[in-house]
C-alpha positions, -999 to 999 in steps of 0.1 A, spaced: -262 -388 -392 -260 -369 -359 -228 -352 -367 -242 -342 -402 -272 -324 -386 -250 -305 -362 -228 -292 -391 -260 -276 -408 -263 -238 -406 -294 -222 -391 -305 -212 -425 -305 -248 -438 -325 -260 -408 -351 -232 -415 -354 -241 -451 -359 -278 -440 -386 -269 -415 -404 -247 -438 -403 -276 -465 -417 -300 -439 -446 -277 -430 -454 -271 -467 -457 -309 -473 -488 -311 -451 -511 -281 -461 -542 -273 -444 -561 -242 -444 -550 -231 -409 -514 -240 -413 -509 -225 -448 -523 -191 -437 -501 -191 -406 -471 -204 -425 -475 -178 -453 -480 -150 -428 -449 -162 -408 -428 -165 -440 -439 -129 -451 -430 -116 -415 -395 -133 -418 -389 -122 -453 -399 -86 -444 -376 -85 -413 -347 -99 -434 -351 -74 -461 -357 -44 -438 -324 -42 -420 -295 -60 -437 -273 -30 -430 -283 -33 -393 -272 -70 -391 -239 -61 -407 -233 -34 -380 -242 -60 -353 -218 -84 -368 -191 -58 -367 -199 -50 -330 -197 -88 -322 -163 -90 -339 -147 -59 -322 -163 -58 -287 -155 -89 -266 -171 -77 -234 -207 -91 -233 -219 -62 -212 -206 -36 -235 -215 -56 -266 -251 -57 -254 -252 -21 -246 -239 -10 -280 -263 -33 -297 -292 -18 -277 -280 18 -286 -277 10 -323 -312 -7 -324 -327 22 -306 -312 46 -331 -325 26 -361 -360 26 -345 -360 63 -339 -347 71 -374 -376 50 -390 -404 67 -371 -424 97 -381 -426 125 -357 -460 130 -340 -459 166 -348 -470 157 -383 -504 146 -369 -516 180 -356 -553 173 -363 -580 181 -338 -595 150 -323 -631 164 -325 -640 190 -351 -657 218 -335 -695 222 -345 -715 252 -336 -751 237 -333 -768 265 -311 -762 297 -333 -796 312 -335 -808 310 -299 -822 337 -277 -800 351 -248 -819 337 -218 -804 351 -187 -823 355 -156 -809 382 -133 -835 378 -106 -823 372 -70 -845 342 -59 -830 341 -23 -823 378 -18 -837 379 18 -820 347 28 -784 347 39 -762 323 59 -764 348 89 -802 347 90 -801 309 91 -776 306 118 -794 333 139 -825 311 139 -806 278 144 -819 261 177 -785 247 185 -767 280 176 -791 298 200 -784 273 227 -746 276 223 -746 314 224 -768 313 257 -743 287 272 -714 309 261 -729 341 278 -736 320 310 -702 307 310 -687 342 306 -709 355 335 -697 325 357 -661 334 348 -666 371 358 -683 361 390 -655 339 400 -628 365 391 -649 390 414 -650 365 442 -611 359 440 -607 396 442 -628 400 473 -611 371 491 -576 385 484 -585 420 489 
């Protein structure tokens, strides 16, 4: 009995499995089995030519690495030739809509802060005033030190 099951082809085992599933129908299993069968049938009918090409590759190419590379290339070519180009779908995502056509041109050209500038703010800044005074004092100190050195050496 065990040797007889080993001699069966994969197609025969699939048929037996599907008949076993069909013997116990329930709502959930029947819908899933039907959808699986449709998927399997559609896959089988879509590319019989591809299966023949893969079989020829298996016969001719004995190196497993080269075999896998060739199969991948063939599958990619088959996928690319079936797809539509995205250039066909040259449709705007949003249709432009003009909703404010009859409005008045409301532009206010007044200068609200005409007398206020960055320079006027920095001139009145307390920390800026203190830093300028310290800079002036530091310059005077340096000049006095230079004059003192000149008097000592001179």
